VEXGU-100765 format. One line per field, with one value per residue: residue number from 0; x negated, y negated, z negated of N, C-alpha, C, O, CB in turn; chain. Coordinates in Angstrom, 3 decimals. Last residue first. Glycine has a CB too. Example, Ala and Ser with C-alpha at 12.3 -4.5 7.8 and 13.67 -1.06 7.14 Angstrom:
// VEXGU-100765
i <- c(1|0)
n.x <- c(-12.850|-13.190)
n.y <- c(2.250|5.690)
n.z <- c(-7.080|-7.800)
ca.x <- c(-13.670|-12.300)
ca.y <- c(1.060|4.500)
ca.z <- c(-7.140|-7.800)
c.x <- c(-12.900|-13.200)
c.y <- c(-0.030|3.300)
c.z <- c(-7.870|-7.800)
o.x <- c(-13.409|-14.236)
o.y <- c(-1.138|3.319)
o.z <- c(-8.039|-8.465)
cb.x <- c(-14.084|-11.308)
cb.y <- c(0.598|4.473)
cb.z <- c(-5.725|-9.046)
ch <- c(A|A)
// end
This chain:
// VEXGU-100765
i <- c(144|143|142|141|140|139|138|137|136|135|134|133|132|131|130|129|128|127|126|125|124|123|122|121|120|119|118|117|116|115|114|113|112|111|110|109|108|107|106|105|104|103|102|101|100|99|98|97|96|95|94|93|92|91|90|89|88|87|86|85|84|83|82|81|80|79|78|77|76|75|74|73|72|71|70|69|68|67|66|65|64|63|62|61|60|59|58|57|56|55|54|53|52|51|50|49|48|47|46|45|44|43|42|41|40|39|38|37|36|35|34|33|32|31|30|29|28|27|26|25|24|23|22|21|20|19|18|17|16|15|14|13|12|11|10|9|8|7|6|5|4|3|2|1|0)
n.x <- c(19.280|17.948|16.194|17.891|19.014|21.263|21.667|24.957|26.457|26.649|27.447|30.248|32.346|35.224|36.714|37.939|40.988|42.263|41.331|41.093|41.571|41.901|40.007|40.322|38.554|39.151|37.873|36.923|37.502|34.630|32.291|31.471|29.190|26.784|24.035|20.874|18.102|14.724|12.294|9.146|5.718|3.973|2.991|3.431|1.518|-1.073|-1.732|-1.851|-3.997|-5.573|-5.219|-6.362|-9.432|-10.519|-9.745|-12.045|-13.964|-13.892|-14.299|-17.112|-18.610|-18.199|-19.467|-21.935|-22.831|-22.571|-24.200|-27.312|-28.136|-26.524|-26.844|-25.564|-23.393|-20.782|-19.432|-17.395|-16.497|-15.173|-12.758|-11.435|-10.690|-11.759|-14.372|-15.887|-18.739|-18.809|-19.235|-21.594|-23.437|-23.023|-24.336|-27.264|-27.956|-27.770|-28.167|-26.139|-25.052|-22.195|-19.469|-18.006|-16.398|-17.361|-15.806|-13.709|-13.451|-14.590|-12.467|-10.266|-11.961|-11.963|-8.665|-8.069|-9.820|-8.432|-5.045|-3.850|-3.678|-4.398|-6.647|-10.224|-10.751|-12.728|-14.452|-16.482|-15.210|-15.095|-17.991|-19.087|-16.431|-15.075|-13.737|-10.416|-9.708|-8.891|-6.335|-4.933|-2.411|-2.111|-4.755|-3.900|-1.126|-2.286|-4.093|-1.802|-0.883)
n.y <- c(-43.441|-42.823|-45.459|-48.230|-49.580|-51.185|-50.253|-48.883|-51.308|-52.735|-55.414|-54.083|-51.548|-49.696|-47.296|-44.309|-43.032|-41.718|-41.765|-44.282|-44.649|-47.681|-48.132|-50.182|-50.970|-50.857|-53.666|-55.284|-58.790|-60.680|-61.610|-62.653|-61.232|-59.190|-57.982|-57.408|-55.379|-56.118|-54.797|-56.006|-54.879|-53.548|-53.303|-51.230|-49.452|-50.792|-50.195|-47.890|-47.192|-48.491|-46.571|-44.449|-45.172|-45.871|-42.773|-41.542|-43.684|-42.230|-39.753|-39.749|-40.607|-38.507|-36.387|-37.321|-37.275|-34.521|-33.105|-34.218|-34.760|-36.110|-36.648|-38.371|-37.815|-37.372|-39.203|-39.825|-37.050|-36.556|-37.873|-37.222|-34.238|-33.417|-31.116|-28.627|-30.483|-31.010|-28.363|-27.025|-29.088|-29.014|-25.986|-26.690|-28.443|-26.888|-23.214|-20.108|-17.511|-15.749|-16.119|-18.984|-20.332|-22.943|-23.434|-23.971|-26.073|-28.057|-28.060|-29.078|-31.439|-32.284|-32.493|-34.484|-36.515|-37.031|-35.623|-34.035|-34.329|-30.812|-29.250|-28.857|-25.544|-22.265|-20.800|-20.784|-18.930|-17.030|-16.286|-16.158|-14.977|-15.239|-13.000|-13.343|-13.813|-11.093|-10.936|-10.829|-9.439|-6.845|-5.908|-6.153|-4.271|-2.454|-1.292|-1.001|1.261)
n.z <- c(88.363|85.679|85.555|86.741|89.266|86.752|84.060|82.047|79.660|77.160|77.614|78.348|78.275|79.197|77.981|78.679|77.559|75.860|72.725|70.300|66.754|64.770|61.785|58.927|55.542|52.765|50.814|48.024|47.029|47.866|45.114|43.045|42.000|43.029|41.022|41.591|40.486|39.561|38.819|36.994|37.248|34.706|32.082|31.258|32.641|32.127|29.649|29.478|30.552|29.042|26.824|27.787|28.372|25.393|24.923|26.241|25.050|22.373|23.207|24.748|22.168|20.250|22.011|22.115|19.424|18.704|20.338|21.861|24.122|27.322|29.912|31.822|34.201|33.359|32.025|34.169|34.956|32.561|32.541|34.202|34.245|30.935|30.041|30.130|30.413|27.910|26.997|27.549|26.659|24.470|24.171|25.276|23.063|20.955|22.247|21.328|19.861|20.149|18.543|17.961|15.515|16.742|19.119|17.959|16.526|18.523|20.357|18.583|18.686|21.099|21.910|20.417|21.288|23.718|24.144|27.551|30.217|30.898|28.354|28.993|28.257|28.052|29.218|27.351|25.702|26.975|27.197|24.633|22.598|19.690|17.337|15.370|12.143|9.990|8.066|5.228|5.595|7.034|5.148|2.826|3.019|3.447|0.976|-0.809|-0.189)
ca.x <- c(19.556|18.814|15.728|17.084|17.637|20.962|21.598|23.442|26.437|26.240|26.418|29.555|31.184|33.516|36.875|36.756|40.348|43.006|40.737|42.175|40.806|42.755|40.281|40.780|39.017|39.049|39.216|36.610|37.885|36.482|32.542|32.377|30.106|27.823|25.183|21.816|19.482|16.496|13.063|10.571|6.824|4.351|2.952|3.980|2.659|-0.359|-1.225|-0.156|-2.490|-5.791|-5.050|-5.427|-8.324|-9.610|-8.839|-10.851|-14.123|-13.899|-13.105|-15.692|-18.637|-18.077|-18.198|-21.082|-22.912|-21.790|-22.820|-26.147|-28.458|-26.634|-27.963|-25.888|-25.306|-21.758|-20.766|-17.806|-16.920|-16.073|-13.844|-11.934|-12.396|-10.503|-13.365|-14.497|-18.025|-18.756|-18.320|-19.933|-23.161|-22.977|-23.163|-25.719|-27.682|-26.437|-28.527|-26.890|-26.351|-23.511|-20.845|-18.616|-16.413|-17.482|-17.659|-13.786|-13.006|-15.450|-13.725|-10.327|-11.226|-12.902|-9.442|-7.631|-9.936|-9.741|-5.908|-4.400|-2.855|-3.993|-4.996|-9.331|-10.469|-12.175|-13.047|-16.868|-15.504|-14.058|-17.141|-19.565|-17.470|-15.284|-14.764|-11.360|-9.602|-9.728|-6.795|-6.186|-2.224|-1.377|-3.975|-4.677|-1.352|-1.104|-4.529|-2.715|0.462)
ca.y <- c(-44.064|-41.942|-43.909|-47.567|-49.503|-51.011|-51.367|-49.481|-50.853|-51.022|-54.773|-55.086|-52.514|-50.541|-48.582|-44.890|-44.276|-41.921|-41.276|-43.954|-44.139|-46.432|-48.502|-48.583|-51.271|-49.681|-52.932|-54.616|-56.720|-60.581|-61.015|-63.446|-61.141|-60.808|-57.841|-58.361|-55.388|-56.056|-55.256|-55.303|-55.647|-53.447|-54.598|-51.675|-48.807|-50.889|-51.159|-47.691|-46.504|-49.154|-48.452|-44.247|-44.921|-46.934|-44.698|-41.358|-43.847|-43.398|-39.764|-39.196|-41.463|-39.710|-36.123|-36.528|-38.411|-35.922|-33.421|-34.179|-33.710|-35.798|-36.292|-39.040|-37.820|-36.059|-38.414|-40.843|-37.983|-35.703|-38.140|-38.490|-35.273|-33.638|-32.334|-28.791|-29.357|-32.608|-29.414|-26.079|-29.089|-29.911|-26.458|-25.597|-29.137|-27.308|-24.179|-21.305|-18.340|-16.272|-14.756|-18.164|-19.087|-22.171|-22.932|-22.249|-24.931|-27.070|-26.967|-27.575|-30.627|-32.392|-31.698|-33.352|-35.822|-36.356|-36.644|-34.027|-35.212|-32.317|-29.799|-29.509|-26.700|-23.548|-21.082|-21.716|-20.489|-17.537|-16.625|-17.063|-14.891|-16.175|-13.278|-12.590|-14.641|-12.275|-10.782|-10.828|-10.843|-7.866|-5.650|-6.942|-5.724|-2.430|-1.105|-2.300|-0.103)
ca.z <- c(89.630|86.336|85.669|85.891|89.127|88.291|84.224|82.466|80.468|77.292|76.637|79.018|77.403|79.185|77.416|78.482|79.157|76.493|73.535|71.688|68.296|65.986|63.583|59.550|57.155|53.746|51.848|48.843|47.306|48.004|46.758|43.668|41.341|43.211|41.644|40.988|40.614|38.887|39.628|36.998|37.772|36.131|33.042|30.456|32.357|33.421|30.115|29.215|31.286|30.704|26.611|27.370|29.568|26.516|24.091|25.986|26.230|22.733|22.348|25.175|23.668|19.781|21.518|23.332|20.217|17.873|20.594|20.790|23.946|25.762|29.534|30.742|34.314|34.204|31.319|33.686|35.954|33.278|31.151|34.365|35.362|32.130|29.608|30.532|31.693|28.939|26.318|28.022|28.266|25.138|23.810|25.710|23.999|21.029|21.805|21.707|19.708|20.881|18.140|18.676|16.071|15.358|19.275|19.246|16.123|17.469|20.676|18.779|17.180|20.551|22.368|19.888|19.990|23.696|23.885|26.081|29.230|31.276|29.270|28.262|29.080|27.495|30.076|29.067|25.240|26.067|28.608|25.507|23.262|20.268|17.744|16.611|13.541|10.416|9.274|5.862|4.880|7.098|6.814|3.547|1.816|4.357|2.459|-0.529|-0.138)
c.x <- c(19.228|19.479|16.511|16.591|16.909|19.824|20.964|23.274|25.132|26.218|25.618|28.079|30.259|32.959|35.557|37.342|38.595|41.774|41.273|41.416|41.301|41.648|41.165|41.083|39.196|39.598|38.347|37.673|37.594|36.321|34.145|32.720|31.699|28.619|26.019|23.244|20.723|17.377|14.530|11.347|8.375|5.677|3.126|3.599|3.517|0.722|-0.553|-0.055|-1.344|-4.377|-4.906|-4.443|-7.044|-9.372|-9.271|-9.732|-12.061|-13.412|-13.389|-14.629|-17.358|-17.497|-17.560|-19.858|-21.870|-21.960|-22.057|-24.673|-27.265|-27.315|-27.705|-26.985|-26.114|-23.583|-20.971|-19.502|-18.032|-17.020|-15.002|-13.154|-12.263|-11.338|-12.745|-14.209|-16.394|-18.144|-17.827|-18.956|-22.041|-22.384|-22.104|-24.567|-26.920|-26.371|-27.718|-27.229|-26.807|-24.348|-22.016|-19.579|-17.144|-17.684|-18.034|-15.379|-13.678|-15.166|-14.537|-11.527|-11.510|-12.577|-10.753|-8.186|-9.412|-10.023|-7.271|-5.323|-3.024|-3.019|-5.185|-7.671|-10.192|-11.882|-12.207|-15.584|-15.438|-14.364|-15.777|-18.713|-18.018|-16.164|-14.155|-12.410|-10.769|-9.357|-7.336|-6.820|-4.138|-1.643|-3.350|-5.137|-2.372|-1.834|-3.866|-3.533|-0.851)
c.y <- c(-42.957|-42.375|-42.873|-46.117|-48.819|-50.951|-50.851|-49.834|-50.372|-50.474|-53.826|-54.814|-52.757|-51.988|-49.199|-46.390|-44.404|-42.136|-40.980|-43.226|-43.874|-46.221|-47.391|-48.764|-49.389|-50.330|-52.080|-53.653|-56.462|-58.766|-61.100|-62.837|-62.172|-60.527|-59.299|-58.283|-56.434|-56.470|-55.143|-55.770|-55.152|-54.476|-54.626|-53.235|-50.411|-50.688|-51.481|-49.627|-47.176|-48.918|-48.664|-45.946|-44.979|-46.800|-45.346|-42.697|-43.200|-43.883|-41.185|-39.527|-40.729|-40.737|-38.180|-37.103|-38.137|-37.193|-34.223|-34.573|-33.243|-34.885|-35.769|-38.212|-38.573|-36.781|-37.851|-39.729|-39.169|-36.451|-37.814|-38.884|-36.833|-34.825|-32.257|-29.753|-29.361|-31.391|-30.446|-27.288|-28.453|-29.899|-27.519|-25.991|-28.311|-28.351|-25.403|-22.378|-19.192|-17.096|-15.531|-17.350|-17.908|-20.932|-22.748|-22.273|-23.733|-26.363|-26.860|-26.847|-29.209|-31.194|-31.554|-32.081|-34.654|-35.763|-35.964|-35.072|-34.841|-33.507|-30.552|-29.998|-27.651|-24.773|-21.811|-21.312|-21.503|-18.842|-16.983|-17.454|-16.271|-15.691|-14.440|-13.645|-13.650|-12.457|-11.748|-10.697|-11.382|-9.331|-6.836|-6.798|-6.687|-3.680|-2.140|-2.552|-1.362)
c.z <- c(91.198|87.729|86.399|86.414|88.209|88.263|85.836|84.235|81.496|77.928|77.072|78.361|77.583|78.115|77.796|78.564|78.089|77.916|74.962|72.881|69.079|66.936|63.933|60.776|57.716|54.860|52.546|49.525|47.867|47.589|46.656|44.927|42.499|42.985|42.216|41.991|40.856|39.899|39.288|38.176|37.492|35.966|34.170|31.238|32.157|33.345|31.436|29.415|30.591|30.809|27.964|27.256|29.084|28.006|25.097|25.746|26.379|24.454|22.811|24.191|24.347|21.234|21.196|22.727|21.152|18.794|19.651|20.502|22.442|25.346|28.075|30.506|33.046|33.909|32.269|32.986|35.557|33.962|31.627|33.832|34.959|32.808|31.158|29.839|31.746|30.475|27.186|28.136|28.931|25.989|24.602|25.331|24.715|22.228|21.721|21.583|20.774|20.368|19.103|18.336|16.864|15.076|17.923|18.844|16.350|16.881|19.913|19.690|17.721|19.490|21.574|20.356|19.993|22.424|23.676|25.397|27.820|30.566|29.751|29.058|28.140|28.157|29.566|29.892|26.627|26.408|27.955|26.830|24.227|20.859|19.120|16.740|14.373|12.085|9.078|6.767|5.419|6.490|7.315|4.636|2.904|4.181|3.096|0.414|0.099)
o.x <- c(19.436|20.266|16.117|16.645|15.703|19.176|20.074|24.057|24.312|26.051|24.412|27.576|29.280|33.348|34.714|38.380|38.500|41.772|40.793|40.951|42.213|41.011|41.110|42.101|38.767|40.791|37.187|38.308|37.704|35.450|34.787|33.379|32.886|29.149|25.747|23.411|21.689|17.496|15.217|11.200|8.730|6.367|2.627|4.086|4.288|1.417|0.337|0.974|-0.168|-3.557|-3.803|-3.285|-6.296|-9.173|-8.401|-9.109|-11.093|-12.347|-12.991|-13.633|-16.422|-16.439|-16.737|-19.386|-20.824|-21.092|-20.898|-24.106|-26.658|-27.304|-28.562|-28.099|-27.125|-24.603|-22.128|-20.526|-19.063|-18.205|-15.970|-14.078|-13.058|-12.089|-13.000|-13.681|-15.684|-17.268|-16.637|-18.088|-21.526|-21.284|-21.009|-23.739|-25.821|-25.363|-26.720|-26.633|-27.956|-23.892|-22.909|-20.589|-17.104|-18.680|-19.188|-16.014|-14.085|-16.035|-15.362|-11.672|-12.452|-13.047|-10.790|-8.268|-10.093|-10.436|-7.412|-6.337|-2.316|-1.794|-6.097|-7.522|-9.979|-12.864|-11.152|-15.593|-14.746|-13.857|-15.119|-18.708|-17.300|-17.168|-12.970|-12.249|-11.856|-8.932|-7.033|-7.983|-4.270|-1.049|-3.953|-5.955|-1.959|-2.784|-4.655|-3.807|-0.852)
o.y <- c(-43.406|-41.558|-42.205|-45.779|-48.619|-51.760|-50.002|-49.780|-51.237|-49.268|-53.848|-53.764|-52.094|-53.000|-49.296|-46.607|-44.578|-41.504|-39.951|-43.849|-43.073|-47.016|-46.290|-49.364|-48.278|-50.325|-52.317|-52.888|-57.178|-57.916|-61.471|-63.454|-61.960|-59.565|-60.391|-58.459|-56.165|-57.649|-54.221|-56.919|-54.005|-54.753|-55.508|-54.252|-50.677|-51.549|-52.302|-50.303|-47.105|-49.805|-49.169|-46.203|-45.581|-47.734|-45.524|-43.336|-43.943|-44.458|-41.305|-39.539|-41.526|-41.357|-38.824|-38.205|-38.764|-38.066|-34.548|-35.664|-32.195|-33.904|-35.040|-38.673|-39.249|-36.216|-37.532|-39.696|-39.465|-36.511|-38.513|-39.626|-37.624|-35.726|-31.527|-29.428|-29.767|-31.660|-30.759|-27.377|-28.717|-30.362|-27.288|-26.358|-28.780|-28.994|-25.269|-22.921|-18.987|-18.032|-15.958|-17.819|-16.684|-20.408|-22.334|-21.332|-22.844|-25.655|-25.953|-25.633|-28.446|-30.068|-30.381|-31.010|-33.698|-34.604|-34.754|-35.412|-35.367|-33.448|-31.298|-30.793|-27.518|-25.211|-22.141|-21.452|-22.486|-19.617|-17.411|-18.552|-17.250|-15.643|-14.442|-14.825|-13.342|-11.659|-12.795|-10.331|-12.455|-10.301|-7.714|-7.582|-7.613|-4.111|-3.005|-3.691|-2.301)
o.z <- c(92.325|88.206|87.355|87.597|88.356|87.599|85.796|85.183|81.803|77.752|77.320|78.760|77.241|77.531|76.904|79.190|76.874|78.972|75.436|73.836|68.879|67.628|63.386|61.123|57.403|55.166|52.886|48.800|48.862|47.775|45.673|45.764|42.252|43.539|41.717|43.197|40.143|40.231|38.849|38.592|37.766|34.984|34.869|30.744|33.078|33.885|31.658|29.382|30.947|31.045|28.169|27.585|29.854|28.783|25.950|26.594|26.537|24.678|23.969|24.914|24.416|21.349|21.847|23.004|20.984|18.776|19.908|20.432|22.220|26.090|27.577|30.754|33.239|33.515|31.993|33.670|36.160|33.633|31.331|34.163|35.467|32.436|32.116|28.776|32.666|31.298|27.244|29.004|30.017|26.293|25.115|26.164|25.012|22.522|22.428|20.653|21.164|21.024|18.372|17.811|16.736|14.577|17.813|18.368|15.602|16.374|20.026|19.830|17.508|19.653|21.201|19.754|19.623|22.374|23.503|26.006|26.960|30.465|29.395|29.986|26.935|28.756|30.107|31.115|26.894|27.219|28.903|27.387|24.431|20.149|19.455|16.427|13.882|12.921|8.506|6.598|6.009|6.961|7.932|5.116|3.602|4.836|3.475|0.792|0.895)
cb.x <- c(18.503|19.827|15.631|17.812|17.262|21.349|20.805|22.143|27.178|26.611|26.968|30.237|30.799|33.363|37.192|35.565|41.826|44.006|40.378|42.839|40.098|44.382|38.719|42.084|37.316|39.830|40.235|35.663|38.897|37.452|31.863|31.903|29.430|28.166|25.960|21.050|19.671|16.900|12.744|11.445|6.588|4.693|2.000|3.565|2.504|-0.685|-1.954|0.478|-2.244|-6.948|-6.541|-5.855|-8.418|-10.234|-9.533|-11.001|-15.788|-15.235|-12.986|-15.695|-20.326|-19.620|-18.463|-21.131|-24.268|-22.624|-22.155|-26.536|-30.159|-25.575|-28.925|-24.866|-25.902|-21.196|-20.745|-16.395|-15.654|-15.419|-13.645|-11.127|-12.179|-8.600|-14.208|-13.572|-18.463|-21.217|-19.007|-19.122|-24.207|-23.721|-23.511|-25.607|-28.680|-25.964|-29.437|-26.811|-27.434|-23.299|-20.411|-18.942|-15.834|-16.568|-18.921|-13.353|-11.957|-15.997|-14.507|-8.999|-9.155|-13.162|-9.580|-6.381|-9.401|-10.825|-5.434|-5.111|-1.359|-3.405|-3.709|-10.232|-9.371|-12.912|-12.254|-18.634|-17.239|-14.095|-16.972|-20.797|-17.182|-15.412|-15.624|-10.508|-10.119|-11.508|-6.102|-6.603|-1.749|-0.400|-2.643|-5.431|-2.525|0.622|-4.171|-3.464|1.786)
cb.y <- c(-45.511|-41.655|-43.339|-47.483|-50.506|-51.970|-52.275|-48.109|-51.457|-50.195|-54.205|-56.645|-52.340|-51.299|-48.581|-44.421|-46.945|-42.990|-40.411|-45.527|-43.199|-47.094|-48.441|-47.793|-52.441|-48.281|-54.046|-54.126|-55.857|-61.070|-59.080|-64.765|-61.761|-61.658|-57.052|-59.996|-54.930|-57.188|-54.733|-55.628|-55.698|-51.695|-55.196|-51.157|-47.583|-50.206|-51.738|-46.743|-44.649|-48.274|-49.558|-43.392|-43.543|-48.243|-45.764|-40.529|-42.856|-43.691|-39.182|-37.623|-41.219|-40.100|-34.807|-34.597|-38.677|-36.368|-32.294|-34.667|-33.771|-35.522|-37.380|-39.223|-38.882|-35.990|-37.448|-41.715|-38.617|-34.852|-37.229|-39.269|-35.332|-34.199|-34.132|-27.735|-27.521|-33.855|-30.111|-24.728|-28.492|-30.218|-26.917|-24.131|-29.676|-27.911|-24.292|-21.535|-17.503|-16.873|-12.516|-18.660|-19.247|-22.260|-24.240|-22.469|-24.832|-27.361|-27.114|-27.220|-30.916|-33.785|-32.033|-33.346|-36.456|-37.261|-37.490|-32.886|-35.140|-32.147|-30.268|-30.735|-26.556|-23.922|-20.011|-20.994|-20.607|-17.164|-15.181|-16.564|-13.723|-17.193|-11.840|-12.279|-16.649|-11.941|-10.605|-10.470|-10.609|-7.403|-4.483|-7.169|-5.171|-2.007|0.296|-2.532|-0.422)
cb.z <- c(89.561|85.396|84.352|84.633|89.030|89.285|83.013|82.002|80.711|76.914|75.578|78.781|76.456|80.922|75.844|79.558|79.417|75.845|72.968|72.434|68.484|67.073|64.783|58.911|58.308|53.362|53.096|48.351|47.568|50.275|47.180|43.821|39.705|44.356|40.644|40.940|39.723|37.496|40.713|35.658|39.234|36.725|33.108|28.979|30.916|34.341|29.948|27.034|31.029|32.109|25.895|26.154|30.286|26.566|22.249|24.919|26.955|22.341|20.619|25.335|24.779|19.062|19.793|23.500|20.840|16.186|20.744|20.036|23.842|25.167|29.714|29.671|35.899|36.650|30.060|32.517|36.422|34.178|29.717|33.961|37.847|31.467|29.009|30.384|31.319|29.302|25.214|26.522|28.922|25.369|22.742|25.074|24.584|19.627|22.311|22.222|19.468|21.951|18.940|19.438|16.478|14.728|20.006|21.794|16.531|16.670|21.707|19.422|16.773|20.179|23.601|20.026|18.961|24.030|22.697|25.955|29.523|32.448|28.746|27.793|30.085|26.644|30.381|30.202|24.462|24.487|29.854|25.847|23.979|19.737|18.026|18.288|13.383|10.100|10.373|5.638|2.556|6.677|6.856|3.091|-0.192|4.119|3.147|-1.366|-2.269)
ch <- c(A|A|A|A|A|A|A|A|A|A|A|A|A|A|A|A|A|A|A|A|A|A|A|A|A|A|A|A|A|A|A|A|A|A|A|A|A|A|A|A|A|A|A|A|A|A|A|A|A|A|A|A|A|A|A|A|A|A|A|A|A|A|A|A|A|A|A|A|A|A|A|A|A|A|A|A|A|A|A|A|A|A|A|A|A|A|A|A|A|A|A|A|A|A|A|A|A|A|A|A|A|A|A|A|A|A|A|A|A|A|A|A|A|A|A|A|A|A|A|A|A|A|A|A|A|A|A|A|A|A|A|A|A|A|A|A|A|A|A|A|A|A|A|A|A)
// end
């Protein structure tokens, strides 16, 4: 009974392999701070020993494209510095997106209140004989002549 209790409530989290860590990517729309904290937790559970520089490279490659393109050539060796820069740049991108969203021009439709009552006009179609319409008569010397 005690063994079943311990098996149920004291489960250890499975170890993370390097392949799992390489597949770990930032979700579209996920805040940089949230992704950094998830990556740190996953990194601590990784059973493979890597230098911090290699973890930083994995981390930067798994960032969202807007963040990744900004930090690609910087060559960070420290996880803390790269995470701090990525978080601050992520906040800057979010502020810029919010500013653009809030400062769009608003178009308002104005309804004319003084229009007459709309009525449905009914026309009669006569199918007896064609009625010539001078502007629509074919010009002489056209393609079909």
